[in-house]
C-alpha positions in Angstrom: 0.0 0.0 0.0 1.4 3.4 -1.0 2.1 6.1 1.6 -0.7 8.1 -0.1 -3.2 5.4 0.8 -2.1 5.2 4.4 -2.8 8.8 5.1 -5.6 9.5 7.5 -8.4 11.9 6.8 -7.0 14.3 9.4 -3.7 14.4 7.4 -5.2 15.2 4.0 -8.5 16.9 4.5 -8.4 20.3 6.3 -11.2 21.2 8.7 -14.1 22.9 6.9 -13.2 21.8 3.3 -16.0 20.0 1.3 -15.0 17.1 -1.0 -16.7 14.6 -3.2 -15.9 10.9 -3.7 -13.7 11.7 -6.7 -11.5 13.9 -4.5 -11.3 11.2 -1.8 -10.6 8.4 -4.3 -7.6 10.4 -5.7 -6.1 10.4 -2.2 -6.6 6.7 -1.6 -10.1 6.7 0.0 -12.0 4.1 -1.9 -15.7 3.4 -1.3 -15.1 1.0 1.7 -12.8 3.5 3.4 -15.3 6.3 2.8 -18.2 4.2 4.1 -16.2 3.2 7.2 -15.3 6.9 7.9 -19.0 7.8 7.6 -20.0 5.1 10.1 -17.2 6.1 12.5 -18.2 9.7 12.4 -15.0 10.8 10.9 -16.8 12.1 7.8 -20.2 13.9 7.6 -22.4 13.8 4.5 -23.8 17.3 3.7 -25.5 16.2 0.5 -25.4 13.2 -1.7 -21.7 12.5 -2.5 -20.5 15.6 -0.6 -18.6 15.3 2.6 -16.6 17.1 5.2 -14.9 16.3 8.5 -16.9 17.2 11.7 -15.6 20.5 12.8 -16.3 24.3 12.6 -19.7 25.6 11.6 -20.1 25.6 7.8 -19.6 29.0 6.2 -20.2 30.0 2.7 -16.5 30.6 2.2 -15.9 26.9 2.9 -18.2 26.1 0.0 -16.7 28.6 -2.5 -13.2 27.5 -1.8 -14.2 23.8 -2.0 -16.0 24.3 -5.3 -12.8 25.7 -6.8 -10.8 22.9 -5.4 -13.1 20.4 -7.1 -12.6 22.1 -10.5 -15.5 24.4 -10.6 -14.2 27.9 -11.2 -16.5 30.2 -9.3 -16.1 33.6 -7.8 -18.2 35.8 -5.5 -19.4 38.7 -7.6 -22.0 41.4 -8.3 -23.8 42.8 -5.3 -22.2 40.4 -2.8 -18.7 41.3 -3.9 -19.5 45.0 -3.6 -21.0 44.6 -0.1 -18.2 42.5 1.2 -15.6 45.0 -0.1 -17.2 47.9 1.6 -19.1 49.7 -1.1 -22.5 49.3 0.4 -24.0 52.0 2.5 -25.3 49.4 4.9 -25.3 45.6 5.1 -28.4 43.5 5.6 -28.8 42.5 9.3 -29.8 39.0 10.4 -31.6 36.4 8.3 -30.1 34.4 5.6 -27.1 35.8 3.9 -27.3 35.8 0.0 -24.1 35.2 -1.9 -23.9 35.8 -5.6 -21.7 33.3 -7.4 -20.5 33.8 -10.9 -19.1 31.1 -13.3 -18.9 30.4 -17.0 -19.3 26.7 -16.1 -22.5 25.0 -15.0 -22.4 24.6 -11.2 -23.8 21.5 -9.5 -26.9 21.8 -7.5 -25.5 20.6 -4.2 -24.4 24.0 -2.9 -28.0 25.1 -2.9 -30.1 24.8 0.2 -28.1 22.9 2.9 -27.6 25.9 5.2 -30.0 28.1 7.0 -27.4 30.9 7.4 -26.6 31.5 3.8 -27.9 30.8 0.3 -26.3 31.0 -3.1 -27.6 32.8 -6.2 -25.9 31.3 -9.2 -25.2 33.5 -12.3 -24.0 31.8 -15.5 -24.2 34.7 -17.9 -21.4 34.9 -20.5 -20.8 38.6 -20.1 -17.4 38.8 -21.6 -15.6 37.5 -24.7 -12.7 36.8 -22.3 -12.8 37.8 -18.7 -9.6 39.7 -17.9 -7.7 37.9 -15.1 -7.2 41.2 -13.2 -11.0 41.4 -12.8 -10.9 38.7 -10.1 -8.8 38.7 -7.0 -8.7 36.4 -3.9 -9.4 37.3 -0.4 -7.9 35.1 2.4 -10.3 33.2 4.6 -9.8 31.2 7.8 -6.8 30.0 9.7 -5.1 28.7 6.5 -5.8 31.9 4.5 -7.7 29.9 1.9 -8.0 32.0 -1.3 -11.6 32.8 -2.0 -12.1 34.5 -5.4 -14.0 37.7 -5.5 -14.8 40.2 -8.3 -12.9 43.4 -8.0 -15.3 46.4 -7.6 -14.8 47.2 -11.3 -16.0 43.8 -12.4 -18.7 43.6 -9.7 -20.4 46.7 -10.9 -20.7 45.4 -14.5 -22.0 42.1 -13.1 -24.6 44.0 -11.1 -25.7 46.1 -14.1 -26.1 43.0 -16.2 -29.1 42.0 -13.9 -30.8 45.4 -13.9 -34.4 44.8 -14.9 -36.6 47.3 -13.0 -36.6 50.5 -11.1 -35.5 49.0 -7.8 -32.4 47.6 -9.5 -31.6 51.1 -10.7 -31.8 52.4 -7.2 -29.5 49.6 -5.9 -26.9 50.3 -8.6 -27.1 54.0 -7.9 -26.1 53.5 -4.3 -23.1 51.4 -5.2 -21.9 53.9 -7.9 -22.1 56.6 -5.3 -19.5 54.8 -3.2 -17.4 53.8 -6.1 -14.9 56.6 -5.8 -11.6 54.7 -6.3 -12.1 52.6 -9.4 -9.2 51.9 -11.8 -9.7 53.4 -15.3 -7.2 50.9 -16.9 -9.0 47.8 -15.6 -12.4 49.4 -16.4 -11.4 49.9 -20.0 -10.2 46.3 -20.3 -13.4 45.0 -18.8 -15.6 47.2 -21.0 -13.7 46.4 -24.1 -14.3 42.7 -23.5 -17.9 43.0 -22.4 -20.4 41.6 -24.8 -23.6 43.0 -23.4 -24.6 46.4 -24.8 -27.1 47.2 -22.1 -24.5 46.7 -19.4 -22.0 49.0 -21.0 -24.5 51.8 -21.7 -25.7 51.6 -18.1 -22.2 51.8 -16.8 -21.5 55.0 -18.7 -24.8 56.5 -17.7 -24.2 55.9 -14.0 -20.6 57.0 -14.4 -21.7 60.3 -15.9 -24.4 60.7 -13.3 -21.9 60.5 -10.4 -18.9 62.1 -12.0 -16.1 60.5 -10.0 -12.6 61.5 -10.8 -11.9 58.2 -12.6 -14.6 58.9 -15.2 -12.5 61.6 -16.7 -9.5 59.3 -17.0 -11.5 56.4 -18.6 -10.8 55.9 -22.2 -13.8 55.2 -24.4 -12.3 54.7 -27.8 -12.8 51.1 -29.0 -15.7 50.3 -26.6 -18.6 49.2 -28.7 -21.9 50.5 -27.4 -24.0 49.0 -30.2 -26.8 50.6 -32.1 -30.5 51.2 -31.6 -32.5 52.1 -28.6 -32.9 50.0 -25.4 -36.0 50.3 -23.3 -34.9 49.3 -19.9 -37.8 50.8 -17.9 -41.4 51.0 -19.1 -42.6 54.6 -19.0 -39.2 55.9 -18.2 -37.2 58.9 -19.5 -35.2 58.5 -22.6 -31.5 59.4 -22.5 -30.4 60.5 -25.9 -26.7 60.1 -25.3 -26.8 56.4 -24.5 -30.1 55.6 -26.1 -31.7 54.0 -23.1 -34.8 54.6 -20.9 -34.1 55.2 -17.3 -36.4 55.9 -14.2 -37.8 59.4 -14.5 -37.1 60.2 -10.8 -33.4 59.6 -11.4 -33.1 61.9 -14.3 -31.6 65.3 -14.0 -33.3 67.9 -16.2 -30.9 68.6 -19.0 -30.8 68.8 -22.7 -29.9 65.1 -23.2 -33.2 63.8 -21.8 -36.5 63.5 -23.5 -39.8 62.8 -21.8 
């Protein structure tokens, strides 16, 4: 028997990490060994085929890190990334914490619904031709400083705008843009140039102009395709002639670019 197969669970499986049978098999834990560990209480089944060692309370960071370790490239993005990086005016108190997860790959269903303290919202939109690597960074978690991928604020804002569908979404985005005072123009340009969704890009520039942070003046616009034609984003809204979109009337400043 190889030394790999003689290792105990404690030696190869860190506290908190979730694994599947494939992960365990690669480390010498065949079905009989896994079944024995379950009977002995050395492993706990969280869902069908998903296990962890008994230990600390399960947190969403454990799940996100574990998904990446299993080969599912996911990152925390959109509203969740903005809130967790301090761009929210306030954070929701109590209740179930919602975490927005983004991936270009189909994510298995098992992360959904096995915790009362958090829930995941999965986003599989292909928003970019190629997502710039600089758009995602890792934040350390836990005693081992596990890298948990998060969208940078620049990427998270675009992810948020991709899901704008009604006036309440405009209000939420407006609050985040108000706090987005330190964005990086170079990264923004790279993201916008690779973004495939016209609506998202037009909304980004509309909100950027609305708030007028210093980075807006430094942001290059040449080469960013804003498409053609009008986009009705809000029924009964005001039409912005610059970006050819309808926006909530109450958010529009009275100027020459807006038609009612």
